[in-house]
C-alpha positions in Angstrom: 44.5 -33.9 61.1 44.4 -32.6 64.8 47.0 -33.9 67.0 46.0 -34.5 71.0 48.2 -33.4 73.7 50.5 -36.2 73.1 51.2 -35.3 69.6 49.1 -38.3 68.4 45.7 -38.3 66.4 43.0 -40.8 67.0 44.1 -42.5 63.7 47.8 -42.9 65.0 46.6 -44.3 68.7 44.5 -47.2 67.0 47.6 -47.8 64.9 50.0 -47.7 67.8 47.8 -50.2 69.9 47.0 -52.6 67.0 51.0 -52.7 66.4 51.6 -52.9 70.2 49.7 -56.3 70.4 51.6 -57.9 67.3 48.8 -57.5 65.1 48.9 -57.0 61.4 48.3 -53.2 60.2 48.0 -52.3 56.6 47.3 -48.7 55.5 45.2 -48.5 52.2 45.3 -44.7 52.4 48.2 -43.1 54.1 47.0 -41.6 57.7 43.2 -42.1 56.8 42.2 -45.4 56.1 43.7 -49.2 57.0 42.8 -52.7 57.5 44.1 -54.3 60.8 44.0 -57.8 62.3 41.8 -57.9 65.2 42.5 -59.7 68.4 41.9 -63.6 68.0 41.5 -63.1 64.4 43.8 -65.7 62.5 45.2 -64.6 59.1 43.8 -66.7 56.2 45.2 -64.3 53.5 46.4 -60.9 53.1 43.1 -58.9 52.9 41.3 -61.1 55.5 42.4 -59.1 58.8 39.2 -58.7 60.8 38.5 -55.0 60.8 39.1 -51.6 59.3 39.5 -48.1 60.4 38.5 -44.8 58.5 39.6 -41.5 59.9 37.9 -38.3 58.6 40.1 -36.0 60.3 38.2 -35.7 63.7 37.1 -39.2 64.9 38.0 -43.0 63.7 35.0 -45.1 62.5 35.7 -48.8 63.1 34.2 -51.6 61.0 34.5 -55.5 61.9 34.2 -57.9 59.0 33.2 -61.2 60.8 31.4 -60.0 63.4 27.8 -58.1 64.0 28.4 -54.4 63.9 27.2 -53.8 67.6 28.2 -51.7 70.2 29.1 -54.4 72.7 31.7 -56.1 69.9 33.5 -52.8 69.2 33.7 -52.2 73.4 35.3 -55.7 73.6 37.7 -55.2 70.6 38.7 -51.6 72.1 39.4 -53.1 75.3 41.4 -55.8 74.2 43.3 -53.1 72.4 43.7 -51.1 75.6 41.6 -48.3 74.1 38.6 -46.4 75.0 36.0 -44.7 73.0 37.3 -41.4 73.8 40.6 -42.7 72.0 38.6 -42.7 68.7 38.3 -38.9 68.7 40.6 -36.2 68.4 38.9 -34.2 70.9 36.6 -34.4 73.9 33.6 -34.0 71.0 32.9 -33.5 67.3 30.9 -30.4 66.6 28.5 -30.4 63.5 27.6 -27.1 62.4 24.3 -26.1 60.7 23.8 -23.2 58.5 20.8 -21.5 60.6 23.0 -21.4 63.6 22.5 -24.4 65.3 25.3 -27.1 66.6 24.9 -30.7 66.9 27.9 -31.8 69.5 28.7 -35.7 69.3 30.6 -37.1 72.5 32.6 -40.1 72.6 29.9 -42.3 74.1 27.4 -41.3 71.2 25.5 -39.0 73.1 24.2 -36.2 71.0 23.6 -32.4 72.3 22.2 -29.8 70.3 23.1 -26.1 71.0 21.8 -22.9 69.6 23.6 -20.0 68.3 24.0 -18.4 71.9 25.7 -21.8 72.9 22.9 -22.9 75.1 20.4 -26.0 74.8 17.5 -24.6 72.7 15.1 -25.6 75.5 16.6 -23.1 77.9 17.3 -20.4 75.4 14.3 -17.9 75.6 14.7 -16.7 71.9 15.6 -20.4 70.3 13.3 -22.7 72.3 10.3 -22.4 70.0 12.6 -22.6 66.9 13.1 -26.0 64.9 16.3 -26.8 63.2 15.2 -26.6 59.4 18.5 -26.6 57.6 20.0 -29.8 56.4 23.6 -30.6 57.7 25.8 -30.5 54.6 23.4 -28.2 52.6 26.0 -25.7 52.1 28.7 -27.9 50.6 26.7 -29.6 47.9 28.3 -29.2 44.4 26.0 -28.6 41.2 26.8 -31.7 39.8 26.7 -35.5 40.5 24.1 -37.2 42.9 23.4 -36.1 46.3 23.4 -39.1 49.2 20.7 -38.6 51.9 22.0 -40.3 55.3 20.9 -40.6 58.4 23.7 -38.8 60.2 26.5 -36.3 60.4 29.1 -38.5 60.2 27.8 -40.4 57.3 27.7 -36.9 55.7 31.3 -36.0 56.4 32.4 -39.8 55.5 30.7 -39.1 51.8 32.7 -35.8 51.4 35.8 -37.0 52.6 36.1 -40.2 51.1 34.2 -40.1 47.9 34.2 -36.3 47.2 30.4 -36.7 47.0 27.5 -34.3 48.3 25.4 -35.5 51.1 23.0 -34.4 53.7 21.3 -35.2 57.0 18.3 -33.9 58.9 19.1 -33.1 62.6 18.1 -35.7 65.0 17.8 -38.3 62.0 14.9 -40.8 62.9 13.7 -38.8 65.5 12.1 -36.1 63.6 9.5 -36.0 60.8 11.0 -35.2 57.4 8.3 -32.4 57.0 10.5 -30.4 59.9 13.3 -29.8 57.5 13.8 -27.4 54.4 14.5 -30.1 51.3 13.5 -27.7 48.6 17.1 -27.2 47.6 17.1 -30.8 46.5 14.4 -31.2 44.4 15.1 -32.2 40.7 18.6 -33.6 41.7 19.4 -37.1 41.6 19.1 -38.4 44.9 20.1 -41.4 46.8 18.6 -42.3 50.1 21.0 -44.4 52.0 18.6 -46.4 54.6 20.6 -47.6 57.8 20.5 -51.5 57.4 17.9 -52.0 60.2 14.1 -51.8 60.5 14.1 -48.2 61.8 16.4 -47.2 59.3 14.2 -48.8 56.6 10.9 -47.0 58.2 13.0 -43.8 58.1 13.9 -43.8 54.6 10.4 -44.8 53.4 9.4 -41.7 55.4 11.9 -39.5 53.7 11.0 -40.9 50.3 7.4 -40.2 50.5 7.9 -36.9 51.7 10.3 -36.0 48.8 7.7 -37.4 46.1 5.0 -35.3 47.9 6.8 -32.1 47.7 7.6 -32.8 44.0 10.8 -34.7 43.7 10.1 -37.0 40.2 10.5 -40.9 41.4 12.8 -41.3 38.5 15.3 -39.5 40.4 15.2 -41.1 43.7 17.3 -44.2 44.4 16.6 -46.2 47.7 19.8 -48.3 48.9 21.7 -49.5 51.8 25.1 -50.4 52.9 26.8 -53.6 51.1 28.5 -54.0 54.6 27.6 -53.0 58.3 25.0 -50.7 59.2 25.4 -47.2 57.5 27.4 -45.5 54.7 30.4 -45.0 57.1 30.6 -49.0 57.5 30.1 -49.2 53.6 33.2 -47.2 53.0 35.3 -48.3 55.9 34.9 -52.1 54.2 36.3 -50.6 51.2 33.0 -50.5 49.2 32.6 -47.7 46.6 29.4 -45.7 45.5 28.4 -48.0 42.7 28.4 -51.2 45.5 25.6 -49.7 47.5 22.7 -52.4 47.2 19.9 -50.8 45.5 16.5 -52.1 47.1 14.3 -53.8 44.6 11.1 -53.3 46.4 10.8 -49.4 46.5 9.0 -47.5 49.2 5.0 -47.0 48.8 4.5 -43.3 48.0 1.1 -41.7 48.1 -0.9 -41.9 45.0 -4.2 -40.9 43.7 -6.4 -43.6 41.6 -9.6 -42.5 39.8 -12.1 -45.5 40.3 -15.1 -45.5 38.0 -18.3 -45.4 39.8 -19.9 -48.4 37.7 -17.1 -50.8 39.5 -18.3 -49.9 43.0 -20.2 -52.3 44.6 -23.9 -51.0 45.5 -24.5 -52.3 49.3 -27.4 -51.9 51.7 -27.1 -50.0 54.9 -27.4 -52.7 57.9 -27.9 -51.7 61.5 -26.6 -53.3 64.8 -29.2 -51.2 66.2 -32.0 -49.8 63.9 -31.4 -45.9 63.8 -28.9 -45.8 66.6 -25.9 -47.8 65.8 -24.9 -48.7 62.1 -22.7 -51.5 61.2 -19.2 -50.7 59.4 -19.3 -46.8 60.8 -18.2 -45.2 64.2 -20.8 -44.1 66.5 -20.4 -41.9 69.5 -22.0 -42.2 72.9 -21.7 -38.8 74.5 -22.9 -37.6 77.8 -21.8 -35.5 81.0 -19.6 -37.5 83.2 -20.9 -39.8 85.9 -24.2 -40.5 84.2 -23.6 -44.1 83.2 -22.4 -44.1 79.7 -19.9 -46.8 80.3 -22.6 -48.9 82.2 -24.8 -48.3 78.8 -22.0 -49.3 76.6 -21.3 -52.7 78.7 -25.3 -53.6 78.3 -24.9 -53.0 74.3 -21.8 -55.0 74.4 -23.5 -57.9 76.2 -26.4 -57.8 74.2 -24.1 -58.3 70.9 -22.4 -61.2 72.7 -25.7 -62.9 73.2 -27.1 -62.5 69.6 -29.5 -60.1 70.6 -28.9 -57.3 68.2 -28.9 -57.6 64.2 -26.3 -60.3 62.9 -26.5 -62.8 65.9 -23.8 -63.5 68.3 -20.6 -61.5 67.9 -17.2 -60.9 69.7 -16.5 -57.6 71.1 -13.3 -55.9 72.0 -13.5 -53.5 74.9 -10.7 -51.0 75.4 -11.3 -49.4 79.1 -9.0 -46.9 79.8 -10.7 -45.0 82.5 -12.1 -48.2 84.6 -10.4 -51.2 85.6 -11.3 -54.3 83.5 -11.0 -56.6 86.4 -12.8 -54.3 89.2 -15.3 -52.4 87.1 -15.7 -53.6 83.3 -16.0 -57.4 83.7 -18.3 -57.2 86.8 -20.6 -54.5 84.9 -20.5 -57.1 81.8 -21.3 -60.1 84.1 -24.3 -57.7 85.6 -25.5 -57.2 82.0 -25.5 -61.2 81.6 -22.5 -60.9 78.7 -21.1 -63.9 77.2 -17.6 -63.4 78.5 -16.1 -65.9 76.0 -17.0 -63.5 73.3 -15.4 -60.1 75.1 -11.9 -59.3 74.7 -9.8 -56.7 76.7 -6.8 -55.2 75.0 -3.2 -55.9 76.0 -0.4 -53.9 74.6 3.4 -55.3 74.2 6.2 -52.8 73.3 9.2 -54.0 71.1 11.2 -54.7 74.4 8.3 -56.8 75.7 7.1 -54.3 78.3 3.3 -53.3 78.5 2.1 -50.5 76.4 -1.0 -48.9 75.4 -3.2 -48.7 72.3 -2.5 -45.4 70.5 -4.2 -44.1 67.3 -3.7 -43.6 64.6 -0.2 -45.2 64.7 -1.5 -48.4 66.0 -4.4 -48.8 63.4 -2.7 -51.6 61.6 -1.9 -53.5 64.7 -5.4 -53.1 65.8 -7.0 -54.1 62.5 -5.0 -57.1 62.5 -6.0 -58.0 66.0 -9.9 -57.7 65.3 -9.8 -59.6 61.9 -7.7 -62.3 63.4 -10.2 -62.9 66.3 -13.5 -62.2 64.2 -14.5 -59.0 66.3 -17.3 -57.0 64.8 -18.1 -54.6 67.7 -15.3 -52.4 69.5 -16.1 -50.1 72.4 -13.4 -47.4 73.2 -14.2 -46.1 76.6 -12.9 -43.4 76.4 -12.4 -42.6 72.9 -10.0 -39.7 73.2 -8.0 -41.9 75.5 -7.0 -43.9 72.6 -5.8 -40.5 70.9 -1.9 -40.5 70.4 -0.3 -37.8 72.9 0.9 -35.5 70.0 -2.7 -35.0 68.8 -5.2 -32.2 70.2 -8.9 -33.3 70.8 -9.8 -29.5 70.2 -8.2 -29.1 66.6 -10.1 -30.4 63.5 -7.0 -31.6 61.6 -6.0 -33.5 64.8 -9.3 -35.1 65.4 -9.4 -36.1 61.7 -6.3 -37.7 62.0 -7.4 -39.7 64.7 -10.8 -40.7 63.4 -10.6 -41.1 59.9 -8.4 -44.3 59.8 -10.7 -45.9 62.4 -14.0 -45.1 60.3 -12.4 -46.4 57.2 -11.1 -49.7 58.9 -14.7 -50.0 60.4 -16.0 -49.7 56.8 -13.5 -52.0 55.4 -13.9 -54.9 57.9 -17.5 -54.8 58.7 -17.0 -53.5 62.4 -19.2 -51.3 64.3 -17.1 -48.9 66.8 -18.7 -47.1 69.7 -16.5 -44.5 71.1 -17.5 -42.7 74.6 -17.1 -38.9 74.6 -17.9 -36.5 77.4 -20.1 -33.2 77.1 -18.8 -30.0 78.7 -20.6 -28.1 81.6 -22.2 -25.6 79.1 -25.7 -26.1 77.6 -27.0 -25.9 74.0 -29.9 -27.3 72.0 -27.0 -28.6 69.7 -25.4 -31.6 71.4 -22.9 -31.6 68.9 -21.6 -28.1 70.5 -21.5 -29.9 73.9 -18.8 -32.4 73.0 -15.5 -31.1 74.6 -13.1 -30.6 71.7 -13.6 -29.8 67.9 -16.8 -30.1 66.1 -15.2 -32.7 64.2 -15.8 -35.4 66.5 -19.7 -35.3 65.8 -18.9 -34.3 61.9 -16.8 -37.7 61.3 -19.3 -40.3 63.4 -22.2 -41.7 61.4 -24.2 -41.8 64.7 -24.3 -39.8 67.9 -26.2 -41.1 71.0 -26.7 -38.5 73.6 -27.3 -39.2 77.2 -29.1 -36.6 79.3 -30.9 -37.1 82.7 -34.6 -36.0 83.4 -35.5 -34.7 87.0 -36.3 -38.1 88.4 -32.9 -39.5 87.4 -34.1 -41.6 84.5 -31.8 -41.2 81.6 -32.8 -40.5 78.0 -30.6 -41.8 74.9 -31.4 -40.2 71.9 -29.7 -40.3 68.2 -29.2 -36.7 68.3 -27.2 -37.0 65.0 -28.3 -39.7 62.5 -27.2 -39.1 58.9 -28.0 -42.6 58.0 -31.2 -43.0 60.5 -34.9 -42.6 59.2 -35.9 -41.2 62.4 -35.1 -40.0 65.7 -35.8 -42.6 68.5 -35.6 -41.9 72.2 -35.6 -44.3 74.9 -35.4 -44.4 78.6 -33.0 -46.0 80.8 -32.2 -46.3 84.5 -28.9 -47.6 86.2 -29.7 -49.5 88.8 -27.4 -51.5 91.6 -26.7 -55.1 90.8 -24.7 -57.9 92.8 -22.3 -59.9 90.9 -19.9 -62.7 92.1 -16.3 -62.1 92.0 -13.3 -64.7 92.4 -12.9 -66.1 96.1 -16.4 -66.7 96.7 -17.2 -63.0 97.5 -19.7 -60.3 95.5 -19.4 -56.9 94.4 -22.1 -54.2 93.8 -22.0 -52.3 90.2 -24.2 -50.7 88.1 -26.8 -52.4 85.4 -28.6 -50.7 82.6 -32.4 -51.4 83.1 -34.2 -50.4 79.5 -37.4 -48.5 79.7 -39.8 -47.9 76.5 -39.5 -45.2 73.9 -40.2 -41.7 75.0 -41.3 -38.3 73.1 -38.5 -36.5 75.0 -35.2 -36.1 73.6 -32.0 -35.8 75.0 -31.4 -32.6 73.1 -34.4 -30.9 75.0 -32.9 -31.8 78.4 -29.5 -30.2 77.4 -30.9 -27.0 76.1 -30.3 -24.0 78.4 -33.1 -22.9 80.3 -32.2 -19.2 79.9 -31.6 -18.6 76.1 -30.3 -14.8 77.1 -27.4 -16.2 79.1 -26.7 -19.0 76.7 -23.5 -17.7 75.0 -22.4 -16.2 78.6 -22.6 -19.4 80.0 -21.0 -21.2 77.1 -18.0 -19.0 77.0 -17.4 -19.6 80.6 -17.7 -23.4 80.4 -15.7 -23.8 77.2 -12.7 -21.7 78.5 -12.6 -23.2 82.0 -13.4 -27.0 80.6 -10.2 -26.4 78.5 -8.0 -25.1 80.9 -8.9 -28.1 83.3 -8.2 -30.4 80.5 -4.5 -29.0 80.0 -3.7 -28.8 83.8 -5.3 -25.4 84.4 -3.3 -23.2 81.8 -2.7 -22.9 78.4 -1.5 -20.7 75.3 -3.9 -18.1 74.7 -3.9 -19.0 71.1 -4.7 -22.6 71.7 -8.0 -21.5 74.1 -9.1 -19.5 71.2 -8.9 -22.1 68.9 -11.0 -24.1 71.4 -13.6 -21.3 71.4 -13.7 -20.8 67.7 -14.3 -24.5 67.4 -17.2 -24.0 69.7 -18.6 -21.3 67.3 -17.6 -18.5 69.9 -16.3 -15.1 69.0 -12.7 -14.0 70.1 -13.9 -10.5 70.8 -16.7 -11.9 73.3 -14.5 -14.4 74.7 -11.6 -12.0 75.6 -14.3 -9.4 77.1 -15.6 -12.3 79.4 -12.1 -13.5 80.5 -11.8 -11.4 83.8 -15.1 -11.9 84.6 -14.8 -15.8 84.6 -11.6 -15.6 86.6 -9.0 -16.3 83.8 -5.7 -14.2 84.1 -3.2 -13.9 81.3 0.8 -13.8 81.8 3.5 -13.4 79.0 5.7 -16.7 78.8 8.9 -14.8 77.5 10.2 -11.7 75.8 9.3 -13.4 72.5 6.7 -15.8 73.3 3.1 -15.3 73.6 0.4 -14.9 76.3 -0.7 -18.1 78.4 -4.2 -18.1 80.0 -4.6 -19.8 83.4 -7.4 -20.3 86.1 -7.2 -17.4 89.0 -8.8 -19.7 91.6 -8.9 -16.5 94.0 -10.9 -14.6 91.7 -13.2 -17.1 90.1 -16.9 -15.7 90.8 -19.3 -17.6 92.3 -21.1 -18.5 88.9 -17.8 -19.7 87.2 -16.8 -21.6 90.4 -20.0 -23.7 90.0 -18.6 -24.7 86.4 -15.1 -25.4 87.7 -16.5 -27.4 90.9 -18.7 -29.4 88.0 -15.7 -30.0 85.7 -13.7 -31.3 88.3 -15.9 -34.1 89.3 -13.8 -37.3 88.7 -15.0 -39.3 85.6 -16.9 -42.5 85.8 -20.2 -44.0 87.2 -18.8 -43.5 90.9 -20.9 -41.2 93.1 -19.3 -37.8 94.3 -16.2 -37.6 97.0 -18.2 -37.1 100.5 -14.9 -37.1 102.5 -15.8 -33.7 104.0 -13.9 -30.4 103.7 -14.8 -27.2 102.1 -16.7 -27.7 98.7 -14.3 -27.3 95.8 -14.6 -23.3 95.0 -16.5 -22.1 97.8 -15.8 -18.8 99.6 -14.6 -21.1 102.5 -11.9 -22.6 100.4 -10.9 -19.5 98.5 -10.4 -18.0 101.6 -8.4 -20.7 102.7 -5.9 -20.7 99.7 -4.8 -17.5 101.2 -2.7 -19.3 103.9 0.8 -19.9 102.5 1.3 -23.5 103.7 4.3 -24.4 101.4 5.3 -27.8 103.0 5.3 -30.4 100.3 5.1 -33.1 102.8 2.0 -32.1 104.2 0.3 -32.9 100.8 1.6 -36.5 100.7 -1.0 -38.0 102.5 -4.2 -36.2 100.9 -2.8 -36.8 97.4 -2.4 -40.5 98.0 -5.9 -40.5 99.5 -7.3 -38.9 96.5 -5.3 -41.2 94.0 -6.5 -44.7 93.0 -4.2 -47.3 91.7 -6.6 -48.3 89.0 -8.1 -44.9 87.9 -5.8 -41.9 86.7 -6.5 -38.4 87.5 -5.4 -35.4 85.7 -3.2 -32.7 87.7 -6.5 -30.6 87.9 -8.7 -33.1 89.0 -5.9 -34.1 92.0 -6.0 -30.3 92.7 -9.8 -30.0 92.9 -9.8 -32.9 95.5 -7.5 -31.3 98.0 -8.1 -28.3 100.4 -6.8 -25.3 99.2 -5.2 -24.3 102.4 -2.5 -27.2 101.7 -1.7 -25.3 98.5 1.1 -22.4 98.0 -1.2 -19.6 97.1 1.1 -18.1 94.6 1.3 -21.1 92.3 -1.0 -23.7 93.6 -0.4 -25.7 90.3 3.4 -25.5 90.5 3.2 -26.6 94.1 0.9 -29.6 93.5 3.4 -30.5 90.6 6.4 -30.5 93.0 4.8 -32.8 95.8 3.6 -35.2 92.9 7.2 -35.3 91.5 8.5 -36.2 95.0 6.1 -38.9 95.3 7.1 -40.3 92.0 10.4 -40.3 92.7 9.8 -41.9 96.0 7.8 -44.9 94.1 4.5 -43.9 95.6 3.0 -42.6 92.6 3.1 -43.1 88.6 2.4 -41.1 86.0 1.2 -42.1 82.4 1.8 -40.7 79.0 -1.4 -38.6 78.9 -0.2 -36.8 82.1 -2.8 -38.9 84.3 -1.6 -40.0 87.9 -1.9 -43.1 90.0 -1.4 -44.6 93.3 1.2 -47.4 93.1 -0.1 -50.6 94.8 3.1 -50.1 97.7 1.5 -47.0 98.7 -2.0 -48.3 99.0 
């Protein structure tokens, strides 16, 4: 026991407070465990006292039998007893050491802080910021016999050890960390008892641990899935007086991964059906790809409109349209109106969070929610505009595994529920006769899609749409289409001008021909410039060298050629730390003319709108690069041009905000950080907001 400065430990302080109120106190284990009468609780019989206290030598855990075990209940009873949360701790904090040198510090208000072996927060330690805690808490104390309890917190590990003499372990940060981040190998083959926290998040966490253990070789017969008989967690269970044999075994075991072999003779043979022959197959994923600003969204709205009117195969159908780059009310609905859609058959997405707030659709995590919504509303066509915007923020569109993790569940859903999915994707600025290589990101985008429709412009502005990838198509089909202006009515009796797709006939010209480079000798050189610049712009102007090279490899480029071209295209490198890797970033003052043009095109805002014509030096021009030499560091000077560049409806990345500003306003030494500082100030002032994908919007109050 550890005494405080007044000579009383936490257990004794609680006892003194209870007895001072004239309430009953019954120690079931001297100095360690007690049941006590809570304020306002009448004594019906000797054991019905209302609460219990459990002392592990550092802190007291309280449990109340007749109350929901929630924070506000404990706060109320502590207040009635004249105690605070700090009174439940011997010291200002409890320290939980891990064998790999990390320590978790628990403060009385249930705030947890992690420090490394250098006694710093890992994110502030140059040596440890890239190191994850892989050791399990308590792993060094497990005995050679008996079961090992897997719990969701260090306090529960200590309770099992102190009061049952049992072995127990917990992963750092519990439910917030994926099980594959920890080293569970020492437990494989032991009898393991998972004790789930008695709530939905606790059950979900326990299922993930169960699945991971099975996946790395733990026999299911040696795994038990349980929860506390009283209260939320194992400490509550022990405080309530329950033993190991009284844990509640869940009859419904978690669903672990299995492999089942299905005879081919039992699989139904089916015919392929098309939404649009040779272009858009049903039950499949189709990508509509092209450079930014051509009119892909307008084309997608026209296809959706045809579906709602029954002009495509299968008769009238319902369509769900996910618009992440355009406003449903200002842009998408008017385009659908111009295309003649039956608006009763079109649905937009609205996502609500657990707290009732507004959220956004993120895949693959929301695939189940998406499936239920589509099936319940009898939807058979989904448009993702743009497809990448629905990808979870932790996934990288340039990595094959991440793209497959995103698209494969979507493709499986489409096949199972007879849904055609059209995803809009962007081409980069390089040229190639193979449109599959033009897509920003991993080649897996075009590999997983069953059909890729490429859009490319002719010299007269007419667009050509071609099925440049059609594994299921009998032939390649190219059609011409023009984006023309249309007037549609809006609410309050006004009108708006929007784009509308006007289809022409079949043509012998392929979009692939229009996308092919004119100078084959310079193809690789231009491709390197475009891939590197595109990737850096997508990541705010800089990225780890290893990630850039992964992107160039995905585009089929040679590492040596890329590294040789780096300086020529205006990319600088710098070390991020003594033990960290190299980072590549765009050096705007040294970008040569050819690469400037690529950067200028890459920085044009997406959508079908016209280029910015506010005036000023052309982005990337010699005049603007010269202006960047002037060091005007005032953040306030940036506020007005930033707000003019931003929209309340359409978000811009940091690179696109920077591209829209005169360089003379930016600090020449670090323009990206200078701009971030200005944006952060506007966010704090409430004038600007930033979404989870890193895009900036102007708030309506600042309009």
